[in-house]
N, C-alpha and C positions, 0 to 999 in steps of 0.2 A: 538413399531410400528409392525404391522403384515406384513409379506412378503409372497406372494403367487406366486409360480412358475407355470406358464402355459406352457404346453407342446405343440409342434407343432401340428397343425391340418390343414395343408395347402394342396392345390391342385394347382400345377403349370402346366399350359398348354403352349406349345411352343409359340402360338401366343400371349400370354399375357406377354411374356418377354419384348416386346417392350414398355410396360407401366411402367417399373421400374423407368425411369427417368422423367416421365410425372406426375406432381403433380397438377398443375392448380387448378381447382375446382373439380377434380375427386378424389375418394377415392381408395386406393389400396386394395379393398375389397377381391380380389382374394388371397391376402397374409394373410390368416387367421391364424396368430400365435402370441404368446406373447413373445417368444424368437425371437427377431427381428434380421434377418440376415444382413450381411454387405452390401447387395445390396439394401436394402430398404432405400428410401430417404424421405418418408412421413409416419408419424405416426399420425393419425387423430382420436381423441377420440370420434368424432361424427359418426364414421363409424364402421361397422363390420370389424374385431372382437374386435377392441380396445374399443368400447363402453361397453364392458363387464369388463373393468378394473375399479375396485372400489377404493375408498379412502383407503389408507394404503397399497395398492398392490405395487409390484415392476415390472417394465417392464425391461427385460434384453436385452441389446443391444450387440449383438455378436461382439467380437473383429475382427479386420482386417481393410483393406483399405475401405474407404467410400468417395464418392464424396462430399456429403453434407448431412445435416439432417434437416428436417422441422418437428417440433412437434407442434400440435395445438389442441385446444378444449378438454383439460383434466381438470377435477375438482376433487381435493382431498377435504379434510376437515381440519379444525383446529386440529392440533395434529395428523392427519392422512394424510400426503401428499402422492401423487403418486411419486414414486422414479424411475428415469431413471438411470440405472446402467450398466457400462460396464461388459461384461460377457465373460469368456474364452479368456482373452487377452486384449490388448490395442486397442482402436479405433483410427485410424489414418486418418485424413482428409488432403488431399493435392489437391487443386482445383483451377480451373479458374472461378468458380461460384462467385456470388456476396455475398455469406456468407458461413461460415463453418457450423454453427448451427443457426437456427432461431426458436424462440418460439413465438407463437401467441395465444392469448385468452386462457391462462391457469391460473389456480389458485390453490394454495396449492400444490406445487410440488417441487421436488429436482432433480437436475442433478449433479451426482457425479462420479468421476473417481476412486472410492475406491474399485472397484470390483476385484482387483488383488493385493495381498499383496506385490508382488515383484516390483510394479510400483506405485510411489507416484502419478503420473498423468496418470490415466487410459484413459482419453480423451486427445488426442494430435492433435491439429490443427496446422500442420506444415507450411502451406502456403495457403493464399487466395489472389489470384493475383488481383481480381477486387472488393474487398469489405471488410467486417468486419469479425472478428472471430466468435463472438457470439452476436446475437441480441435478446433481450427479450422485447417484446412490444405488441402492439395491444391489450390493456386492460389486460395484464398479471399482476399478483400480487401475493404476499405471496409465495416467492420462495427462494431457497437456491442453490447456484452454487459453487462447490468446486472441487478441485483436477483436474483442467483442465490446460493444457499447450497450450498457443496460441503464435505462432511465425509467423513473416514474412507476416503480413496482410497489405493491401494497405491503409486501413483507420483505424478506431478504432478497438481495440482488443475486448472489451466488451462494448456493449450498453445495457442500461436497462432503458427504458423510453417509454411512449406512447405520441406521439404528437397529439394535437387536430386538427380536420379537420372539414369540412363543414357538416359532419354527426352529429356533436354536441353531440356525446355520450362519448367523452373523455375529455371534457372541465373540468375545475376545479370544477364546481358545480355538475358534474355528476360522476366523477371518481377520486379515490385516489389510488395510488400505495402503498400498505401496505407491510411491512416486507420484505425488500430487503436485503438478506444476501449473501455476496460474500466473500469467504475466501480460503486460501491455494491454490491459483492459481499462475501460472507463465506466464508472458508476456514478449516477447522479439521482438524488431523491429516492433513496431506499427507505421503505416503510419500517424495516427493522435493521438488521446488520447489513453493512455493505457486503462483507464476506463472512460466512459461517462455515468454518472448516473444522471437521471433526466434532465429536460429541462432547458437550459440556457436562455430561453425566459420567465423568471419569471413574467415580467410585461406585457407579452402578445405580440402578433404580429397581425397586420392587414392583413387579406386576403379577397379576393372577394368571397363571397358565394351567389349564386343565383343572381349575378349582384350587390350585395350590399357589400360595404367595412365593414368588421366585425372584431372587436377585439376578438381574441380567447386567453383565458388564459389557460396555460397548467395545467395539473394535478399536485398536490403536492404529495410528498413522505412522508410517516409516518412510521418510523421504519426502518432505514438504518444502517446496521452493515457491515463494510468492514475491514477485518483484515487478517494478516498473508499472504498477497499477495506480490509478487515480480514483479516489473516492471523494466525491464532492456532495456534501449533505447526506447524512444518514441519520435516521431517527434513533438508532441504537449505536453499538460499537461500529467503528469504521471497518476494521479487520479483526476478526476473532478467530483464534486458532487454539483448539483444545485437543487433548489426547494424542498430540503429535510427539511421541516419546523418543524419537530418534531421527537424526539427520534432518533437522528443520532449520530453515533460514527465511527470514522476512526482511527484505531490503529494497532500497531505492523506490519506495512507494510514497505517494503524496496523499495525505488525508486532510481534508478541509471540512470544517463545520460538522463534526461528528456529534452524536448524542443529542439531537435537536428536540426529542420528545421528553428529555429529562426523566427517563425511566430508571428507577433504582436498580443497580446491579447490571445495567446495560449501558455503561457510560465510559467509554475510552476511545482514543484514537486507534490504538492497537492493544488488543487484549491477548496476552499470553496465558491462555486458560489452563485449568486444572489438567495435570498429566502431560503438559508440554515441556519440551526442552529445545528451545529455539533461540539461535542467535538472531538478534533484532538490531539492524544497523542501517545507517544512511537513509533513514526515512525523514520526511518533512511533514510535520503535523502542526496545523495551525487553526486557531479560532474555533476549536471544539468546545462543547459544554462539559465534556468529561475529562478524566485524567488523560495526559498525553499518552503514556504507556503504562499499562497495569499488568503486573507480573503475579500470577497465581500458580506458576508452574513448578516443575520438578527441581529447578535449580540446575547448576552445572552449565550455565550459558552466559553469554555476554550481551549487554545492551550498550551500543556504542555508536558514535558519529551521527546521532540523531539530532535534528533541530526541532524543538518543541516551542511553539509561540502561543501565548495567551491561553494556555490550557485552563478551561473552566471559568474564564473571566466573565462569560455571559451567563453562567449558572447562578441564579439568585445573587446578582452582583452586590446587593445591599445587605446580604446576610452572610457574615463570616463564619457562622456555625455550619453552613453548607460547604463542606471542604472538597476541593479538587486539587490535584497535584500534577506536577510535571511528570514525575515517575513515581509509581507506588509499588512497593515490594512486600509480599506477604508469604506466609508459611502454609497456605491452603493445601498444597499437595507436595511440599518439599520432600525430596528424598533425604534420608539421614546423611549428615555431614557434607551435603552438597554446598556449592558456593554460588553467589551472585557477583558478577563483575559489571559495574556500571562505570563506563569510561568515555571520555571525549564527547560528551553531549553538550549542546547549547540549550539551556532551558531559560526562556525569556518570558517574564511577566506571568507566571502561573498564579492562579487565584489564591492558592494557599501555599503549602511548602513546595520548594523546588523538588526535592526528593524526600519521600516519606518511607522509612525503612522500618517495617514491623516484624521482621523475621528474627526469631530467637533459636530456631533449629538449624539454620545454615551455619557453616563453619568457614573461616578464612575468607569471608566476603570482602569485596574491595569497592570503594567508591573513590575514584581518582580522576583528576584531570578534566573535570567538568566545569563549564562556565555557567554560572547560575546568576541571573540578573532579576532583581526586583520581585522577590516572592511576596505575595499579597499579605502573608501573616507576619511580616516583619513588624509592622504596626497593626494591632488588631483591636477590635471592639467586641466585648463580650460581657453579658450580664450588666449592661449599662455602664461599663467602665472601659476606658482606653488603656491599652497596655503595649509593651514592647517585647516581642518574642526574640527579636534580634537574630543572632547568628544561627540559632536553632531553626529558623525558618528556611534557611538554605538547604540544609540536610537535617531532617528531624528523625532521630533514632528514638523510637518510643520505649524501648527497653534497653537500659544501659548494659545489660548482661550480654547483648548481642556480640558475637564474634566477628567484628567488622573493623577494617582499617579505612580511614578517611584521609586521603593524601592529595596535596597539590591541586586542590580545586580553586577556582577563582570566584569570589563572591563580590557583588557590587549592587548598589541601589539603582544606578542608572547605567546605560550602556556606554556612556561617553568615555569613561576611563579605561574601557576594555580595548580600545583601539580597533573597533570594527570599521569596515568600509561603510560608506553611505549606502543605505537601502539594502543592507545585508549583514552577514556575520563573518565574512572572511576578514583577514587580519591585515592591518596597515603596518608599515615599518615602524618599529619602536613600540609595538603593542606589548604590554606586560605578559601576555599569554605566550609569546614566542619563546621556545626552548625552556618553558617553565613546567612542563608536565612531569609526572612521576616517570622515571625511566622504565619501569616494568609495564610495557604496553600490552601484555597478554596476547602476543602474536598478532597485533593489529598493525598492518603495514601500509595503510592507505587512509585518506581522509574523506570528507563528504563528497568532494569532487573526484574521488578515486585517484588523487595524486599521491605520490609516495610519502609515507610517514615513517621516520622523521625526515624532514628536508635538511634541517640544521644539525646541531650537535645533539639535541634532545628533541623529543616530540613536543608539539605545542598543545596548550590547553584548549579544549573545545573541539568543535567538529571540523575545523579547518587547520591545515598547515600553511603557515606563511610561505609563499613561494614567489620570489621576485621575478622569476622567469615568466610566471603566469600573470601576476598582478602588476608588475612593473614597479618602478620607484616613484615615490610621491615626495614632492618638495613643498612642505607646508609653509615655508618662509616666503615663497613667491607663488601665491595661488594664481593659476592661469585660467581655470574653468570652475564653474559650479554647475551641477546638473540636478534637476528635479527628478524624483522617481518616475520611471516610465508609466504611462497611463494609456488605456485602462490596464490594470493588472489585478487579476488574471485577464488574459486577452484571447479573443477568438480569431480576429483577422488582422487589424491594423494597429500597430504599437507606435506611440509617439514619444520621442525623447526631446526635452528642451534643455539646451546647454547655453549658459552665458559665458562668453569669452572675454578675458581681460588682457589679452595679448594678441600678437599677430601670428601666433603659431597655429598651424593647421590642426583640425580636430578629426580624430578617427573613431569609428564605432565598430567594435569587434564582438561578435556573438559566438558562443561556444556551446557544444553539447556537454553532457555530464562526464564524458571521458576526457574533456579538456581540448577537444579538436575544434578548431575554428571553422565555423560553417558559414560565416558571412563577414565581409569587410567593406566598410564604406568610409570614404575620405571626403571631408569638407574643407575646401580651400578657404582660408580666412583672409579678408581684406581689411577688416576693422574690428574693433571691439564691439560686440553686439550680441543679440539673442539669436541662436541658431536652432533650427528644428530638424530633427531626423525622423523619418517615418520608415517603419520596417514592416513588410507584409509577412505575417506569420501563418498565412493560410495553408501553406504546404508543409509546415512543420508538424511532426508527430506531437501529440499531447505530452507535456513534460515540463521540467524546469530547465531554464537556460541561463547560464551566467553571461554577463556582458562586461566589457571594459570600454569606457570613454576616455580617450587619451589626447592630451595636448602637451607637447614637449615631454617633460619628465613627470607630469602629473597624470594620474589615472584615477578615475572614479569608477568603482566596480559595484555590481549588484546582480540581481537576477529577476527574471519575470517568469510567470507561469502561463503556459499555453493550455487552453482548454478547448474542447470540441464544440 
């Protein structure tokens, strides 16, 4: 990609300063520069000087405080997007406006906060009291959004959709939103959805146009890639993707504490909404009030390698009639004879059923090789009576006519028998999940850590493949160390590990990224059996999930911690 730096050529007159916050239908033509200062709130590609920006160029947005930013009418080209990049520091938006950043009628562009090596999030929207964090719409398409932090917004953090209206230029037959790529962003305290991608009105809505009731079908999305994002506290769904009918993938995201407002119909960690066909994999979803993953889509996709912990446990915890599931599958927009493939997921402590399958229109669906632990409805209380739902609580099929195969799943009331490592769900030697998965992996060749699957003769049940090269061998007969979970977890700056040694063997701490590459190694020389403390400064790490190994001799204690901003 070529980058072109344009130097300032502006003339600022005192009487024009009053126009800085006025964008309406006017162009800020008096601000003729391509290094855009922090006072500018409108960048319009149809006006001078911005109409001189060409495909492949970079528009530099100066760091500093900004009230809001409106970007519109820019056109890059395939392979040559126009890049909007923070310059000389962080862009910080703290506003009472109705958006932090809005993008209208743009194509082939990228907004990225990678302009400063010292800051993972070069764009920081710290507060929007009356609206959304970032909205990308009005016929915008073919874009990438990354390295943006969005906090404390009154409605959704990221919107990416164009709703149809009576102009009829954005209906399904006229417009498709292509290549929506959203990655490496951080969202905290969203008043509605963390991400709202595509229209939830897949079947259309009737509006009055020129005095006539008219059914308007929203545009479809083709090419959606959402990965490496973190959503921490959202009042509604963590990530919602709808009308994404082709080439859609949602993976490697972390969603914590979704659905905090308990709003009916808006409660899931990840919502595969109506009209969507999305592979959903390698996501970590924990402690939300909603379902872990809710599937309302077209079918013909895979949900795999996800770790879902405590889904719905905090949602009316004393009322078992208020149901929330690890994974929920429905027929709301299923295409005829499509299939659902639910594989290699770890579902731990869901409030109600582990997997609830309500589809009767799908064909040849498969639920296989999942590890489901302690579903809340195994024992239930209803109408004043205690009962035992038993094995149906792990996978509940509501209609026995469903065309569904259930194979090689692991069900347990407690995690102890599964052979998980301490403080995590990777596998210890001897785990009954090793080599126990169904051989038909539906083309899945990697696990949650993106290590090769299968490692042994057959795939392993659950999100992890046992890999002794990565985990090391553990000798349970001669324990040499015990380790408390690291704290605080999630962590912002300093992480503490407490390790008790029962031998004279040295202790090492290794920390890895999700690709399995070791990023830190620390060795503690041991003189006697005692309590040893490791501290690790996470301040320079990107936000994400990090596995670790604590090793003494042949024994390894493995787990993971979460770095937040």
